[in-house]
Gaussian input, Z-matrix of N, CA and C with variables (Angstrom, degrees):
# hf/3-21g

backbone

0 1
 N
 C     1     B1
 C     2     B2     1     A1
 N     3     B3     2     A2     1     D1
 C     4     B4     3     A3     2     D2
 C     5     B5     4     A4     3     D3
 N     6     B6     5     A5     4     D4
 C     7     B7     6     A6     5     D5
 C     8     B8     7     A7     6     D6
 N     9     B9     8     A8     7     D7
 C    10    B10     9     A9     8     D8
 C    11    B11    10    A10     9     D9
 N    12    B12    11    A11    10    D10
 C    13    B13    12    A12    11    D11
 C    14    B14    13    A13    12    D12
 N    15    B15    14    A14    13    D13
 C    16    B16    15    A15    14    D14
 C    17    B17    16    A16    15    D15
 N    18    B18    17    A17    16    D16
 C    19    B19    18    A18    17    D17
 C    20    B20    19    A19    18    D18
 N    21    B21    20    A20    19    D19
 C    22    B22    21    A21    20    D20
 C    23    B23    22    A22    21    D21
 N    24    B24    23    A23    22    D22
 C    25    B25    24    A24    23    D23
 C    26    B26    25    A25    24    D24
 N    27    B27    26    A26    25    D25
 C    28    B28    27    A27    26    D26
 C    29    B29    28    A28    27    D27
 N    30    B30    29    A29    28    D28
 C    31    B31    30    A30    29    D29
 C    32    B32    31    A31    30    D30
 N    33    B33    32    A32    31    D31
 C    34    B34    33    A33    32    D32
 C    35    B35    34    A34    33    D33
 N    36    B36    35    A35    34    D34
 C    37    B37    36    A36    35    D35
 C    38    B38    37    A37    36    D36
 N    39    B39    38    A38    37    D37
 C    40    B40    39    A39    38    D38
 C    41    B41    40    A40    39    D39
 N    42    B42    41    A41    40    D40
 C    43    B43    42    A42    41    D41
 C    44    B44    43    A43    42    D42
 N    45    B45    44    A44    43    D43
 C    46    B46    45    A45    44    D44
 C    47    B47    46    A46    45    D45
 N    48    B48    47    A47    46    D46
 C    49    B49    48    A48    47    D47
 C    50    B50    49    A49    48    D48
 N    51    B51    50    A50    49    D49
 C    52    B52    51    A51    50    D50
 C    53    B53    52    A52    51    D51
 N    54    B54    53    A53    52    D52
 C    55    B55    54    A54    53    D53
 C    56    B56    55    A55    54    D54
 N    57    B57    56    A56    55    D55
 C    58    B58    57    A57    56    D56
 C    59    B59    58    A58    57    D57
 N    60    B60    59    A59    58    D58
 C    61    B61    60    A60    59    D59
 C    62    B62    61    A61    60    D60
 N    63    B63    62    A62    61    D61
 C    64    B64    63    A63    62    D62
 C    65    B65    64    A64    63    D63
 N    66    B66    65    A65    64    D64
 C    67    B67    66    A66    65    D65
 C    68    B68    67    A67    66    D66
 N    69    B69    68    A68    67    D67
 C    70    B70    69    A69    68    D68
 C    71    B71    70    A70    69    D69
 N    72    B72    71    A71    70    D70
 C    73    B73    72    A72    71    D71
 C    74    B74    73    A73    72    D72
 N    75    B75    74    A74    73    D73
 C    76    B76    75    A75    74    D74
 C    77    B77    76    A76    75    D75
 N    78    B78    77    A77    76    D76
 C    79    B79    78    A78    77    D77
 C    80    B80    79    A79    78    D78
 N    81    B81    80    A80    79    D79
 C    82    B82    81    A81    80    D80
 C    83    B83    82    A82    81    D81
 N    84    B84    83    A83    82    D82
 C    85    B85    84    A84    83    D83
 C    86    B86    85    A85    84    D84
 N    87    B87    86    A86    85    D85
 C    88    B88    87    A87    86    D86
 C    89    B89    88    A88    87    D87
 N    90    B90    89    A89    88    D88
 C    91    B91    90    A90    89    D89
 C    92    B92    91    A91    90    D90
 N    93    B93    92    A92    91    D91
 C    94    B94    93    A93    92    D92
 C    95    B95    94    A94    93    D93
 N    96    B96    95    A95    94    D94
 C    97    B97    96    A96    95    D95
 C    98    B98    97    A97    96    D96
 N    99    B99    98    A98    97    D97
 C   100   B100    99    A99    98    D98
 C   101   B101   100   A100    99    D99
 N   102   B102   101   A101   100   D100
 C   103   B103   102   A102   101   D101
 C   104   B104   103   A103   102   D102
 N   105   B105   104   A104   103   D103
 C   106   B106   105   A105   104   D104
 C   107   B107   106   A106   105   D105
 N   108   B108   107   A107   106   D106
 C   109   B109   108   A108   107   D107
 C   110   B110   109   A109   108   D108
 N   111   B111   110   A110   109   D109
 C   112   B112   111   A111   110   D110
 C   113   B113   112   A112   111   D111
 N   114   B114   113   A113   112   D112
 C   115   B115   114   A114   113   D113
 C   116   B116   115   A115   114   D114
 N   117   B117   116   A116   115   D115
 C   118   B118   117   A117   116   D116
 C   119   B119   118   A118   117   D117
 N   120   B120   119   A119   118   D118
 C   121   B121   120   A120   119   D119
 C   122   B122   121   A121   120   D120
 N   123   B123   122   A122   121   D121
 C   124   B124   123   A123   122   D122
 C   125   B125   124   A124   123   D123
 N   126   B126   125   A125   124   D124
 C   127   B127   126   A126   125   D125
 C   128   B128   127   A127   126   D126
 N   129   B129   128   A128   127   D127
 C   130   B130   129   A129   128   D128
 C   131   B131   130   A130   129   D129
 N   132   B132   131   A131   130   D130
 C   133   B133   132   A132   131   D131
 C   134   B134   133   A133   132   D132
 N   135   B135   134   A134   133   D133
 C   136   B136   135   A135   134   D134
 C   137   B137   136   A136   135   D135
 N   138   B138   137   A137   136   D136
 C   139   B139   138   A138   137   D137
 C   140   B140   139   A139   138   D138
 N   141   B141   140   A140   139   D139
 C   142   B142   141   A141   140   D140
 C   143   B143   142   A142   141   D141
 N   144   B144   143   A143   142   D142
 C   145   B145   144   A144   143   D143
 C   146   B146   145   A145   144   D144
 N   147   B147   146   A146   145   D145
 C   148   B148   147   A147   146   D146
 C   149   B149   148   A148   147   D147
 N   150   B150   149   A149   148   D148
 C   151   B151   150   A150   149   D149
 C   152   B152   151   A151   150   D150
 N   153   B153   152   A152   151   D151
 C   154   B154   153   A153   152   D152
 C   155   B155   154   A154   153   D153
 N   156   B156   155   A155   154   D154
 C   157   B157   156   A156   155   D155
 C   158   B158   157   A157   156   D156
 N   159   B159   158   A158   157   D157
 C   160   B160   159   A159   158   D158
 C   161   B161   160   A160   159   D159
 N   162   B162   161   A161   160   D160
 C   163   B163   162   A162   161   D161
 C   164   B164   163   A163   162   D162
 N   165   B165   164   A164   163   D163
 C   166   B166   165   A165   164   D164
 C   167   B167   166   A166   165   D165
 N   168   B168   167   A167   166   D166
 C   169   B169   168   A168   167   D167
 C   170   B170   169   A169   168   D168
 N   171   B171   170   A170   169   D169
 C   172   B172   171   A171   170   D170
 C   173   B173   172   A172   171   D171
 N   174   B174   173   A173   172   D172
 C   175   B175   174   A174   173   D173
 C   176   B176   175   A175   174   D174
 N   177   B177   176   A176   175   D175
 C   178   B178   177   A177   176   D176
 C   179   B179   178   A178   177   D177
 N   180   B180   179   A179   178   D178
 C   181   B181   180   A180   179   D179
 C   182   B182   181   A181   180   D180
 N   183   B183   182   A182   181   D181
 C   184   B184   183   A183   182   D182
 C   185   B185   184   A184   183   D183
 N   186   B186   185   A185   184   D184
 C   187   B187   186   A186   185   D185
 C   188   B188   187   A187   186   D186
 N   189   B189   188   A188   187   D187
 C   190   B190   189   A189   188   D188
 C   191   B191   190   A190   189   D189
 N   192   B192   191   A191   190   D190
 C   193   B193   192   A192   191   D191
 C   194   B194   193   A193   192   D192
 N   195   B195   194   A194   193   D193
 C   196   B196   195   A195   194   D194
 C   197   B197   196   A196   195   D195
 N   198   B198   197   A197   196   D196
 C   199   B199   198   A198   197   D197
 C   200   B200   199   A199   198   D198
 N   201   B201   200   A200   199   D199
 C   202   B202   201   A201   200   D200
 C   203   B203   202   A202   201   D201
 N   204   B204   203   A203   202   D202
 C   205   B205   204   A204   203   D203
 C   206   B206   205   A205   204   D204
 N   207   B207   206   A206   205   D205
 C   208   B208   207   A207   206   D206
 C   209   B209   208   A208   207   D207
 N   210   B210   209   A209   208   D208
 C   211   B211   210   A210   209   D209
 C   212   B212   211   A211   210   D210
 N   213   B213   212   A212   211   D211
 C   214   B214   213   A213   212   D212
 C   215   B215   214   A214   213   D213
 N   216   B216   215   A215   214   D214
 C   217   B217   216   A216   215   D215
 C   218   B218   217   A217   216   D216
 N   219   B219   218   A218   217   D217
 C   220   B220   219   A219   218   D218
 C   221   B221   220   A220   219   D219
 N   222   B222   221   A221   220   D220
 C   223   B223   222   A222   221   D221
 C   224   B224   223   A223   222   D222
 N   225   B225   224   A224   223   D223
 C   226   B226   225   A225   224   D224
 C   227   B227   226   A226   225   D225
 N   228   B228   227   A227   226   D226
 C   229   B229   228   A228   227   D227
 C   230   B230   229   A229   228   D228
 N   231   B231   230   A230   229   D229
 C   232   B232   231   A231   230   D230
 C   233   B233   232   A232   231   D231
 N   234   B234   233   A233   232   D232
 C   235   B235   234   A234   233   D233
 C   236   B236   235   A235   234   D234
 N   237   B237   236   A236   235   D235
 C   238   B238   237   A237   236   D236
 C   239   B239   238   A238   237   D237
 N   240   B240   239   A239   238   D238
 C   241   B241   240   A240   239   D239
 C   242   B242   241   A241   240   D240
 N   243   B243   242   A242   241   D241
 C   244   B244   243   A243   242   D242
 C   245   B245   244   A244   243   D243
 N   246   B246   245   A245   244   D244
 C   247   B247   246   A246   245   D245
 C   248   B248   247   A247   246   D246
 N   249   B249   248   A248   247   D247
 C   250   B250   249   A249   248   D248
 C   251   B251   250   A250   249   D249
 N   252   B252   251   A251   250   D250
 C   253   B253   252   A252   251   D251
 C   254   B254   253   A253   252   D252
 N   255   B255   254   A254   253   D253
 C   256   B256   255   A255   254   D254
 C   257   B257   256   A256   255   D255
 N   258   B258   257   A257   256   D256
 C   259   B259   258   A258   257   D257
 C   260   B260   259   A259   258   D258
 N   261   B261   260   A260   259   D259
 C   262   B262   261   A261   260   D260
 C   263   B263   262   A262   261   D261
 N   264   B264   263   A263   262   D262
 C   265   B265   264   A264   263   D263
 C   266   B266   265   A265   264   D264
 N   267   B267   266   A266   265   D265
 C   268   B268   267   A267   266   D266
 C   269   B269   268   A268   267   D267
 N   270   B270   269   A269   268   D268
 C   271   B271   270   A270   269   D269
 C   272   B272   271   A271   270   D270
 N   273   B273   272   A272   271   D271
 C   274   B274   273   A273   272   D272
 C   275   B275   274   A274   273   D273
 N   276   B276   275   A275   274   D274
 C   277   B277   276   A276   275   D275
 C   278   B278   277   A277   276   D276
 N   279   B279   278   A278   277   D277
 C   280   B280   279   A279   278   D278
 C   281   B281   280   A280   279   D279
 N   282   B282   281   A281   280   D280
 C   283   B283   282   A282   281   D281
 C   284   B284   283   A283   282   D282
 N   285   B285   284   A284   283   D283
 C   286   B286   285   A285   284   D284
 C   287   B287   286   A286   285   D285
 N   288   B288   287   A287   286   D286
 C   289   B289   288   A288   287   D287
 C   290   B290   289   A289   288   D288
 N   291   B291   290   A290   289   D289
 C   292   B292   291   A291   290   D290
 C   293   B293   292   A292   291   D291
 N   294   B294   293   A293   292   D292
 C   295   B295   294   A294   293   D293
 C   296   B296   295   A295   294   D294
 N   297   B297   296   A296   295   D295
 C   298   B298   297   A297   296   D296
 C   299   B299   298   A298   297   D297
 N   300   B300   299   A299   298   D298
 C   301   B301   300   A300   299   D299
 C   302   B302   301   A301   300   D300
 N   303   B303   302   A302   301   D301
 C   304   B304   303   A303   302   D302
 C   305   B305   304   A304   303   D303
 N   306   B306   305   A305   304   D304
 C   307   B307   306   A306   305   D305
 C   308   B308   307   A307   306   D306
 N   309   B309   308   A308   307   D307
 C   310   B310   309   A309   308   D308
 C   311   B311   310   A310   309   D309
 N   312   B312   311   A311   310   D310
 C   313   B313   312   A312   311   D311
 C   314   B314   313   A313   312   D312

   B1=1.5159
   B2=1.5763
   B3=1.2777
   B4=1.4850
   B5=1.5178
   B6=1.2592
   B7=1.4688
   B8=1.5036
   B9=1.2510
   B10=1.4864
   B11=1.5398
   B12=1.2675
   B13=1.4028
   B14=1.5771
   B15=1.2281
   B16=1.4043
   B17=1.5939
   B18=1.3620
   B19=1.3494
   B20=1.5719
   B21=1.2690
   B22=1.3904
   B23=1.4930
   B24=1.3583
   B25=1.4671
   B26=1.4378
   B27=1.2813
   B28=1.4509
   B29=1.5345
   B30=1.3062
   B31=1.4977
   B32=1.5864
   B33=1.3171
   B34=1.5030
   B35=1.4383
   B36=1.3121
   B37=1.4585
   B38=1.5374
   B39=1.3248
   B40=1.5170
   B41=1.5889
   B42=1.3383
   B43=1.4489
   B44=1.5326
   B45=1.3600
   B46=1.4029
   B47=1.4932
   B48=1.3134
   B49=1.4974
   B50=1.5689
   B51=1.3575
   B52=1.3672
   B53=1.5850
   B54=1.2901
   B55=1.6107
   B56=1.5706
   B57=1.3335
   B58=1.4778
   B59=1.5048
   B60=1.3374
   B61=1.4932
   B62=1.5743
   B63=1.2735
   B64=1.4802
   B65=1.4581
   B66=1.4186
   B67=1.4606
   B68=1.5086
   B69=1.2921
   B70=1.4963
   B71=1.5570
   B72=1.2927
   B73=1.4378
   B74=1.5306
   B75=1.3179
   B76=1.5286
   B77=1.4583
   B78=1.3520
   B79=1.4426
   B80=1.4797
   B81=1.2460
   B82=1.5036
   B83=1.5695
   B84=1.2984
   B85=1.4716
   B86=1.4803
   B87=1.2913
   B88=1.5046
   B89=1.5317
   B90=1.3523
   B91=1.4518
   B92=1.5363
   B93=1.3635
   B94=1.4773
   B95=1.5322
   B96=1.2972
   B97=1.5392
   B98=1.4556
   B99=1.3131
   B100=1.5012
   B101=1.5202
   B102=1.3412
   B103=1.5298
   B104=1.5185
   B105=1.3272
   B106=1.4334
   B107=1.4835
   B108=1.3894
   B109=1.4044
   B110=1.4711
   B111=1.2914
   B112=1.5003
   B113=1.5155
   B114=1.3451
   B115=1.4847
   B116=1.4980
   B117=1.3527
   B118=1.4461
   B119=1.5193
   B120=1.3758
   B121=1.3634
   B122=1.5255
   B123=1.2650
   B124=1.4015
   B125=1.5608
   B126=1.2675
   B127=1.4773
   B128=1.5147
   B129=1.3174
   B130=1.4772
   B131=1.4667
   B132=1.4146
   B133=1.3971
   B134=1.5254
   B135=1.3201
   B136=1.4868
   B137=1.4779
   B138=1.3472
   B139=1.5061
   B140=1.5370
   B141=1.3139
   B142=1.4464
   B143=1.5244
   B144=1.3016
   B145=1.4591
   B146=1.4756
   B147=1.3087
   B148=1.4563
   B149=1.5386
   B150=1.3923
   B151=1.4807
   B152=1.4684
   B153=1.4148
   B154=1.4358
   B155=1.5862
   B156=1.3384
   B157=1.4707
   B158=1.5106
   B159=1.3060
   B160=1.4570
   B161=1.5446
   B162=1.3135
   B163=1.4187
   B164=1.5435
   B165=1.2978
   B166=1.5273
   B167=1.5027
   B168=1.3746
   B169=1.4661
   B170=1.5594
   B171=1.2737
   B172=1.4678
   B173=1.5591
   B174=1.3541
   B175=1.4698
   B176=1.5301
   B177=1.3439
   B178=1.4686
   B179=1.5404
   B180=1.2978
   B181=1.4398
   B182=1.4742
   B183=1.2459
   B184=1.4801
   B185=1.5686
   B186=1.2848
   B187=1.4639
   B188=1.4826
   B189=1.3602
   B190=1.4769
   B191=1.4795
   B192=1.3613
   B193=1.4588
   B194=1.5563
   B195=1.4166
   B196=1.3958
   B197=1.5638
   B198=1.3445
   B199=1.4770
   B200=1.5562
   B201=1.2448
   B202=1.5213
   B203=1.5183
   B204=1.3490
   B205=1.4662
   B206=1.4552
   B207=1.3932
   B208=1.4648
   B209=1.4884
   B210=1.3025
   B211=1.4322
   B212=1.5293
   B213=1.4161
   B214=1.4464
   B215=1.5166
   B216=1.3644
   B217=1.4350
   B218=1.4653
   B219=1.3882
   B220=1.4685
   B221=1.5742
   B222=1.3219
   B223=1.4660
   B224=1.5309
   B225=1.3812
   B226=1.5231
   B227=1.5731
   B228=1.2954
   B229=1.5012
   B230=1.5054
   B231=1.3514
   B232=1.4547
   B233=1.4986
   B234=1.3555
   B235=1.3873
   B236=1.4807
   B237=1.3420
   B238=1.3953
   B239=1.5297
   B240=1.3464
   B241=1.4756
   B242=1.5242
   B243=1.3802
   B244=1.4413
   B245=1.5325
   B246=1.3300
   B247=1.4378
   B248=1.5082
   B249=1.3639
   B250=1.4905
   B251=1.5153
   B252=1.3157
   B253=1.4417
   B254=1.4683
   B255=1.3404
   B256=1.4828
   B257=1.5424
   B258=1.3404
   B259=1.4911
   B260=1.5029
   B261=1.3264
   B262=1.4070
   B263=1.5300
   B264=1.3227
   B265=1.4523
   B266=1.4502
   B267=1.3112
   B268=1.5000
   B269=1.4466
   B270=1.3659
   B271=1.4636
   B272=1.5441
   B273=1.2831
   B274=1.4495
   B275=1.5308
   B276=1.3661
   B277=1.4133
   B278=1.5890
   B279=1.2510
   B280=1.4400
   B281=1.5720
   B282=1.3654
   B283=1.4854
   B284=1.5145
   B285=1.3667
   B286=1.4981
   B287=1.5771
   B288=1.2388
   B289=1.4611
   B290=1.5642
   B291=1.3286
   B292=1.4441
   B293=1.5678
   B294=1.2781
   B295=1.4399
   B296=1.5235
   B297=1.4075
   B298=1.4531
   B299=1.5595
   B300=1.4116
   B301=1.3562
   B302=1.5802
   B303=1.3684
   B304=1.4522
   B305=1.4801
   B306=1.3531
   B307=1.4464
   B308=1.4939
   B309=1.3100
   B310=1.4545
   B311=1.5767
   B312=1.3109
   B313=1.4955
   B314=1.5204
   A1=109.55
   A2=115.42
   A3=117.15
   A4=114.23
   A5=117.20
   A6=122.56
   A7=113.66
   A8=118.14
   A9=121.24
   A10=108.20
   A11=120.48
   A12=122.92
   A13=109.35
   A14=118.22
   A15=123.44
   A16=107.59
   A17=115.18
   A18=119.90
   A19=109.19
   A20=123.27
   A21=126.22
   A22=119.18
   A23=115.48
   A24=121.08
   A25=114.72
   A26=119.66
   A27=123.54
   A28=108.94
   A29=115.38
   A30=116.93
   A31=106.45
   A32=118.96
   A33=120.84
   A34=111.03
   A35=119.21
   A36=121.70
   A37=110.05
   A38=111.77
   A39=117.87
   A40=106.18
   A41=114.08
   A42=122.87
   A43=112.20
   A44=113.34
   A45=120.35
   A46=112.03
   A47=112.59
   A48=124.56
   A49=104.89
   A50=118.46
   A51=119.72
   A52=111.23
   A53=112.38
   A54=114.82
   A55=113.98
   A56=114.14
   A57=118.74
   A58=114.71
   A59=116.82
   A60=117.98
   A61=109.37
   A62=117.26
   A63=119.63
   A64=106.85
   A65=115.55
   A66=119.02
   A67=115.05
   A68=115.96
   A69=124.29
   A70=105.83
   A71=120.39
   A72=122.87
   A73=110.22
   A74=115.91
   A75=117.45
   A76=113.21
   A77=117.41
   A78=120.01
   A79=112.69
   A80=120.74
   A81=125.16
   A82=109.71
   A83=116.18
   A84=117.90
   A85=112.39
   A86=115.76
   A87=122.53
   A88=108.92
   A89=117.17
   A90=119.41
   A91=107.60
   A92=117.84
   A93=120.33
   A94=113.13
   A95=115.82
   A96=119.84
   A97=115.54
   A98=116.78
   A99=122.42
   A100=112.27
   A101=119.58
   A102=120.95
   A103=108.43
   A104=120.23
   A105=120.28
   A106=117.97
   A107=116.29
   A108=118.96
   A109=110.03
   A110=122.06
   A111=125.23
   A112=108.18
   A113=119.21
   A114=120.79
   A115=113.41
   A116=115.30
   A117=118.34
   A118=111.04
   A119=118.65
   A120=119.53
   A121=111.20
   A122=119.25
   A123=124.29
   A124=111.12
   A125=115.39
   A126=117.54
   A127=114.58
   A128=115.23
   A129=116.25
   A130=118.46
   A131=113.60
   A132=118.65
   A133=112.39
   A134=115.55
   A135=117.14
   A136=112.36
   A137=114.73
   A138=115.71
   A139=112.91
   A140=117.26
   A141=118.42
   A142=112.99
   A143=120.32
   A144=123.14
   A145=110.56
   A146=122.95
   A147=125.70
   A148=109.60
   A149=111.42
   A150=117.89
   A151=110.96
   A152=115.93
   A153=119.38
   A154=107.75
   A155=119.91
   A156=119.17
   A157=108.02
   A158=121.75
   A159=124.12
   A160=109.62
   A161=119.73
   A162=126.07
   A163=108.99
   A164=117.12
   A165=123.13
   A166=106.23
   A167=117.30
   A168=118.64
   A169=110.15
   A170=119.29
   A171=122.06
   A172=107.93
   A173=114.96
   A174=115.64
   A175=115.63
   A176=114.86
   A177=120.84
   A178=109.68
   A179=118.40
   A180=121.38
   A181=109.46
   A182=121.21
   A183=125.07
   A184=108.58
   A185=118.13
   A186=122.33
   A187=109.84
   A188=110.93
   A189=116.89
   A190=113.00
   A191=122.26
   A192=122.86
   A193=110.41
   A194=114.14
   A195=117.01
   A196=105.96
   A197=111.92
   A198=121.04
   A199=108.84
   A200=118.08
   A201=125.08
   A202=105.09
   A203=113.47
   A204=119.03
   A205=114.18
   A206=115.96
   A207=119.38
   A208=113.56
   A209=121.12
   A210=123.94
   A211=106.17
   A212=116.94
   A213=116.83
   A214=113.56
   A215=117.62
   A216=117.59
   A217=119.30
   A218=113.76
   A219=120.22
   A220=111.92
   A221=117.58
   A222=117.02
   A223=105.26
   A224=110.57
   A225=116.05
   A226=109.26
   A227=117.55
   A228=120.24
   A229=112.57
   A230=118.40
   A231=121.85
   A232=115.60
   A233=117.28
   A234=123.45
   A235=108.88
   A236=115.92
   A237=121.81
   A238=109.39
   A239=118.76
   A240=122.05
   A241=106.78
   A242=111.82
   A243=122.20
   A244=110.21
   A245=115.01
   A246=116.79
   A247=113.99
   A248=119.00
   A249=119.15
   A250=115.93
   A251=116.78
   A252=118.91
   A253=111.78
   A254=118.54
   A255=123.80
   A256=107.32
   A257=116.37
   A258=120.83
   A259=104.93
   A260=124.66
   A261=125.48
   A262=110.69
   A263=117.99
   A264=117.30
   A265=113.28
   A266=116.46
   A267=119.50
   A268=109.83
   A269=121.07
   A270=126.37
   A271=109.05
   A272=118.56
   A273=125.54
   A274=111.55
   A275=115.31
   A276=122.73
   A277=110.43
   A278=113.99
   A279=119.02
   A280=111.80
   A281=112.51
   A282=114.23
   A283=116.16
   A284=113.97
   A285=117.06
   A286=109.66
   A287=121.89
   A288=126.31
   A289=114.98
   A290=120.60
   A291=118.01
   A292=107.82
   A293=119.00
   A294=120.53
   A295=111.04
   A296=119.18
   A297=122.03
   A298=109.95
   A299=117.67
   A300=119.05
   A301=114.93
   A302=118.44
   A303=116.44
   A304=115.75
   A305=117.10
   A306=123.17
   A307=115.12
   A308=116.14
   A309=124.37
   A310=107.44
   A311=113.48
   A312=118.53
   A313=110.50
   D1=128.06
   D2=177.11
   D3=-71.22
   D4=145.53
   D5=173.48
   D6=-58.39
   D7=137.26
   D8=-179.85
   D9=-99.45
   D10=-19.47
   D11=-176.11
   D12=-167.11
   D13=165.40
   D14=-177.25
   D15=-106.68
   D16=125.34
   D17=-177.07
   D18=-94.10
   D19=111.62
   D20=-174.72
   D21=-115.96
   D22=-5.78
   D23=-178.30
   D24=-105.17
   D25=22.17
   D26=-179.29
   D27=-124.94
   D28=140.56
   D29=177.52
   D30=-74.15
   D31=155.97
   D32=173.22
   D33=-69.54
   D34=156.35
   D35=176.80
   D36=-59.40
   D37=140.62
   D38=-179.19
   D39=-96.69
   D40=88.97
   D41=-176.90
   D42=-120.23
   D43=151.39
   D44=-176.43
   D45=54.35
   D46=46.31
   D47=-175.76
   D48=-123.46
   D49=130.39
   D50=174.09
   D51=-98.54
   D52=102.98
   D53=179.88
   D54=-62.09
   D55=-21.05
   D56=176.18
   D57=-71.11
   D58=-10.67
   D59=-179.48
   D60=-91.05
   D61=10.48
   D62=178.90
   D63=-66.90
   D64=130.00
   D65=176.27
   D66=-56.89
   D67=-35.24
   D68=-177.18
   D69=-68.00
   D70=-45.23
   D71=-178.96
   D72=-66.64
   D73=-48.00
   D74=176.87
   D75=-56.72
   D76=-46.63
   D77=178.79
   D78=-63.17
   D79=-40.17
   D80=178.02
   D81=-63.88
   D82=-42.84
   D83=178.28
   D84=-60.80
   D85=-44.82
   D86=-178.89
   D87=-67.56
   D88=-42.67
   D89=-173.49
   D90=-68.55
   D91=-36.81
   D92=-175.37
   D93=-87.66
   D94=2.58
   D95=178.24
   D96=89.52
   D97=17.49
   D98=-177.56
   D99=-99.02
   D100=18.74
   D101=-177.67
   D102=-65.54
   D103=-23.54
   D104=173.63
   D105=-59.53
   D106=-19.58
   D107=-176.41
   D108=-110.64
   D109=14.14
   D110=-171.54
   D111=-67.86
   D112=-44.03
   D113=178.82
   D114=-58.67
   D115=-43.02
   D116=-178.65
   D117=-70.73
   D118=-37.25
   D119=178.64
   D120=-67.36
   D121=-36.38
   D122=177.61
   D123=-65.56
   D124=-43.52
   D125=176.31
   D126=-64.31
   D127=-45.75
   D128=172.70
   D129=-62.86
   D130=-32.94
   D131=174.52
   D132=-62.03
   D133=-39.62
   D134=179.04
   D135=-68.16
   D136=-35.26
   D137=175.21
   D138=-70.03
   D139=-44.64
   D140=-177.85
   D141=-68.55
   D142=-23.45
   D143=179.37
   D144=-92.31
   D145=1.29
   D146=176.95
   D147=-74.97
   D148=153.30
   D149=178.59
   D150=-59.52
   D151=-38.87
   D152=-170.78
   D153=-71.44
   D154=-38.28
   D155=-179.69
   D156=-71.38
   D157=-36.51
   D158=176.71
   D159=-61.43
   D160=-41.32
   D161=178.82
   D162=-64.58
   D163=-43.52
   D164=177.37
   D165=-57.24
   D166=-45.75
   D167=-175.86
   D168=-69.25
   D169=-36.74
   D170=179.41
   D171=-63.46
   D172=-47.15
   D173=-179.19
   D174=-65.91
   D175=-37.58
   D176=178.42
   D177=-65.20
   D178=-33.96
   D179=-178.42
   D180=-81.02
   D181=-33.51
   D182=-174.75
   D183=-80.88
   D184=-35.97
   D185=-179.65
   D186=-105.78
   D187=89.04
   D188=-175.92
   D189=-63.90
   D190=153.50
   D191=177.57
   D192=-56.55
   D193=146.68
   D194=179.74
   D195=-120.56
   D196=127.37
   D197=177.40
   D198=-82.32
   D199=119.75
   D200=175.00
   D201=-108.72
   D202=104.68
   D203=178.67
   D204=-81.64
   D205=-34.06
   D206=-178.42
   D207=-131.08
   D208=153.95
   D209=174.25
   D210=-85.26
   D211=177.40
   D212=-175.01
   D213=-70.65
   D214=-6.69
   D215=171.23
   D216=-93.11
   D217=-0.71
   D218=179.93
   D219=95.55
   D220=3.92
   D221=-177.67
   D222=-83.84
   D223=144.54
   D224=-179.76
   D225=-72.17
   D226=128.63
   D227=177.82
   D228=-122.39
   D229=-27.60
   D230=-178.01
   D231=40.94
   D232=65.40
   D233=178.06
   D234=-114.82
   D235=152.79
   D236=174.90
   D237=-114.31
   D238=127.64
   D239=-179.47
   D240=-104.54
   D241=127.26
   D242=-179.61
   D243=-111.69
   D244=150.44
   D245=171.51
   D246=-63.88
   D247=141.57
   D248=175.00
   D249=-47.16
   D250=-30.27
   D251=-179.88
   D252=-63.96
   D253=-35.15
   D254=-178.81
   D255=-67.27
   D256=-39.06
   D257=-176.60
   D258=-69.43
   D259=-36.21
   D260=-178.96
   D261=-69.84
   D262=-38.01
   D263=173.11
   D264=-65.68
   D265=-39.03
   D266=-179.51
   D267=-67.91
   D268=-40.29
   D269=176.73
   D270=-55.03
   D271=-52.84
   D272=179.25
   D273=-56.09
   D274=-46.60
   D275=179.27
   D276=-59.50
   D277=-49.43
   D278=-177.44
   D279=-64.89
   D280=-45.64
   D281=177.87
   D282=-58.83
   D283=-24.64
   D284=179.80
   D285=-100.69
   D286=7.35
   D287=177.36
   D288=78.18
   D289=16.59
   D290=-171.87
   D291=-71.60
   D292=-24.03
   D293=-175.99
   D294=-69.85
   D295=-20.86
   D296=-177.81
   D297=-125.40
   D298=14.50
   D299=-176.89
   D300=-55.72
   D301=-41.59
   D302=179.69
   D303=-59.38
   D304=-22.49
   D305=-175.51
   D306=-102.63
   D307=-0.28
   D308=-173.82
   D309=-82.02
   D310=150.19
   D311=175.96
   D312=-68.90

């Protein structure tokens, strides 16, 4: 499809960017005694700044959870259906311990 106009008032997408590499963030982590978590923060920053993770977030936000109270036969099931992008984000979070981070040593 040919372009109909030029969009010049929008910033380009921020993809394949590691927000954890910010000099301000790194300095603050070290200053506040969080240097022990710098490697983990950098790893998660790379994941969160990836195109794939951003796509998962877009899909999870666009496709809201759906409550299914009954199956097709009328039986009560009370299930919530989530977009696969949501499950991918949760998988990454659990693999890296984010779900239990406040209680970790």
